[in-house]
VOGU-3710 file (C-alpha; in Angstrom, 3 decimals, decimal comma):
1> mstsetkest> 9,088/28,762/39,969  10,649/25,339/39,493  11,359/23,681/36,136  8,667/21,043/36,740  6,076/23,737/37,476  7,035/25,587/34,279  6,665/22,407/32,176  3,310/21,620/33,774  2,055/25,147/33,128  3,173/24,996/29,474
11> ttsvtlninr> 1,524/21,605/28,945  -1,747/22,841/30,448  -1,679/25,933/28,245  -1,060/23,891/25,090  -3,859/21,465/26,004  -6,306/24,321/26,557  -5,370/25,914/23,232  -5,811/22,612/21,373  -9,195/22,005/23,016  -10,254/25,539/22,129
21> llshprarvf> -9,172/24,999/18,537  -10,975/21,662/18,227  -14,202/23,131/19,604  -14,120/26,091/17,219  -17,098/26,158/14,799  -14,730/26,336/11,826  -12,371/23,598/13,068  -13,321/21,240/10,243  -12,671/23,894/7,602  -9,355/24,737/9,232
31> frrilsfhey> -8,100/21,146/9,416  -9,399/20,312/5,941  -7,292/23,193/4,622  -4,193/22,033/6,532  -4,522/18,412/5,455  -4,989/19,416/1,812  -1,242/20,204/1,804  -0,286/16,894/3,409  1,067/14,157/1,159  0,337/10,699/2,495
41> knpkeyielr> 3,080/8,088/2,273  0,557/5,412/1,338  -3,144/4,572/1,836  -2,411/2,952/5,201  -1,342/6,299/6,657  -4,542/7,871/5,330  -6,672/5,103/6,841  -4,950/5,321/10,246  -5,283/9,118/10,349  -8,930/9,030/9,310
51> sssklfcsvl> -9,774/6,442/11,976  -7,852/8,233/14,742  -10,673/10,646/15,619  -14,177/11,727/14,666  -12,797/15,103/13,594  -10,352/13,619/11,078  -13,008/11,187/9,882  -15,276/14,119/9,032  -12,441/16,237/7,606  -11,080/13,452/5,385
61> eqppplwttf> -14,344/12,879/3,583  -13,156/10,433/0,945  -13,566/6,956/2,430  -10,607/4,591/2,049  -10,895/1,570/-0,241  -11,863/-1,784/1,189  -8,649/-3,503/2,268  -7,229/-6,646/3,786  -3,888/-7,711/5,218  -1,400/-10,491/4,694
71> phfnyatlqs> -0,475/-12,760/6,447  -4,130/-13,757/6,650  -5,445/-16,502/8,943  -7,664/-17,899/6,162  -5,006/-17,999/3,435  -1,612/-19,620/3,798  -0,062/-17,927/0,760  -0,325/-14,587/-0,997  -1,333/-16,440/-4,169  -4,288/-18,105/-2,453
81> lldrlaalrg> -5,465/-14,724/-1,155  -5,171/-13,158/-4,620  -7,023/-16,099/-6,161  -9,845/-15,695/-3,643  -10,140/-11,965/-4,377  -10,213/-12,756/-8,092  -13,047/-15,237/-7,486  -15,002/-12,695/-5,431  -14,485/-10,079/-8,115  -15,885/-12,490/-10,710
91> esigeessnv> -18,896/-13,224/-8,525  -19,616/-9,508/-7,989  -19,970/-8,613/-11,691  -22,963/-6,288/-11,963  -22,880/-5,628/-8,199  -21,028/-3,084/-6,102  -17,295/-3,517/-6,760  -16,601/-1,932/-3,344  -17,618/-5,241/-1,777  -14,265/-6,732/-2,819
101> psliflqdgd> -10,982/-5,496/-1,267  -8,826/-3,613/-3,757  -5,885/-3,161/-1,412  -3,573/-5,620/0,372  -1,280/-4,444/3,150  1,740/-6,706/3,583  3,017/-6,643/7,131  6,729/-6,348/7,788  8,684/-9,553/7,348  10,204/-11,881/4,736
111> yvsnqrvivr> 7,850/-13,826/2,468  9,232/-16,905/0,739  7,728/-18,966/-2,086  9,135/-21,443/-4,575  6,733/-20,257/-7,256  6,007/-16,993/-9,020  2,981/-15,145/-7,637  0,567/-14,132/-10,399  -1,608/-11,009/-10,148  -4,669/-11,232/-12,412
121> ipisiigagc> -6,892/-8,468/-10,984  -6,442/-4,710/-10,486  -5,186/-4,314/-6,941  -2,693/-2,407/-4,798  -0,097/-4,420/-2,875  1,640/-2,240/-0,295  4,387/-3,286/2,098  5,641/-1,686/5,313  8,728/-0,271/3,547  11,660/-1,456/1,447
131> ekttlwfsls> 13,684/-2,311/4,544  10,778/-4,034/6,305  8,877/-6,098/3,711  10,783/-8,448/1,379  9,342/-10,852/-1,193  11,675/-13,758/-1,950  9,839/-14,635/-5,165  8,895/-12,996/-8,436  5,658/-11,140/-9,143  3,933/-11,535/-12,506
141> vegkkndgpv> 1,266/-9,013/-13,543  -1,208/-10,424/-16,068  -4,933/-9,802/-16,551  -6,478/-7,517/-19,178  -5,347/-3,960/-19,863  -8,873/-2,528/-19,509  -9,380/-4,193/-16,101  -7,483/-1,401/-14,350  -4,005/-0,796/-12,920  -1,927/-2,782/-10,453
151> miadlkikek> 0,153/-0,871/-7,899  3,161/-2,331/-6,081  4,575/-0,090/-3,348  6,868/0,106/-0,331  8,522/-3,296/-0,531  11,586/-5,151/-1,789  11,627/-8,042/-4,257  14,628/-10,381/-4,096  14,023/-13,121/-6,649  16,411/-16,012/-6,146
161> gkgvglyasn> 15,603/-18,506/-8,895  14,980/-17,428/-12,482  16,422/-13,944/-12,318  13,152/-12,064/-12,982  11,870/-10,242/-9,908  9,002/-8,321/-11,516  7,417/-9,530/-14,750  4,681/-7,682/-16,644  3,634/-8,654/-20,158  0,666/-7,456/-22,245
171> gmnlivknct> -1,701/-7,207/-19,325  -2,790/-4,606/-16,811  -0,910/-1,336/-16,431  1,585/-1,288/-13,589  2,449/1,421/-11,049  5,590/0,912/-8,949  6,238/3,222/-5,979  9,194/3,193/-3,593  10,245/-0,367/-4,397  13,568/-2,120/-4,752
181> vetvllklnk> 13,886/-5,057/-7,133  17,020/-7,128/-6,639  17,997/-10,294/-8,457  20,024/-13,073/-6,881  21,367/-14,581/-10,104  22,211/-18,213/-10,502  25,457/-19,135/-12,257  25,239/-18,502/-16,035  21,862/-16,808/-15,580  21,718/-13,693/-17,771
191> fsgiifngkr> 18,189/-12,522/-17,069  17,481/-9,046/-15,707  15,667/-8,231/-12,481  12,655/-6,620/-14,228  10,968/-7,501/-17,518  8,282/-5,296/-19,066  6,724/-6,168/-22,410  4,010/-4,092/-24,058  3,152/-2,402/-20,788  2,509/1,081/-19,501
201> inaqnkgq> 4,757/1,466/-16,462  4,670/4,310/-13,945  7,655/4,117/-11,566  7,854/6,584/-8,673  10,720/6,202/-6,225  11,330/9,079/-3,833  14,828/10,137/-2,989  16,419/8,113/-5,785
//
């Protein structure tokens, strides 16, 4: 038997076994058990896995939050998108909060702004990774503490003006996951890269 015939036979056998497994009456229970041990890198991985097949959609019962992406064809800047979400959130008071996206996926790339971007609503801002998504401006978390938390994850902040990459003061609680905050200091600038004042901060960076 040739090598090609052996590979073809093995592939056919694996395919048959997978099909048999997927058609098993307890397939959902089996996969639900397996996936209960899986730790997702971020919500985007969960969403992509859940939408990859009807089986995973039924196994992963918890629906993902409503989300949007940036860059967005309707909004030229991240600030304008955040402002629009804040306006929608204000309009939906007393209605279903699920009608307003609570998650922004930043695509890979460098984002530049001459002004600080202000976050006034509870939301998750998730990049494509520290080496793929870079914000060349500072982020300021404001809002009210009882509004809910803000999560910043999987991105890099390289502030190049005032020396404060991530600013949070007496507002919403902040969760930071797998982020790098660098400061490109101007001459005689003595500010730090991160300023927290009266905040509850939860920082989770893997492998560091």
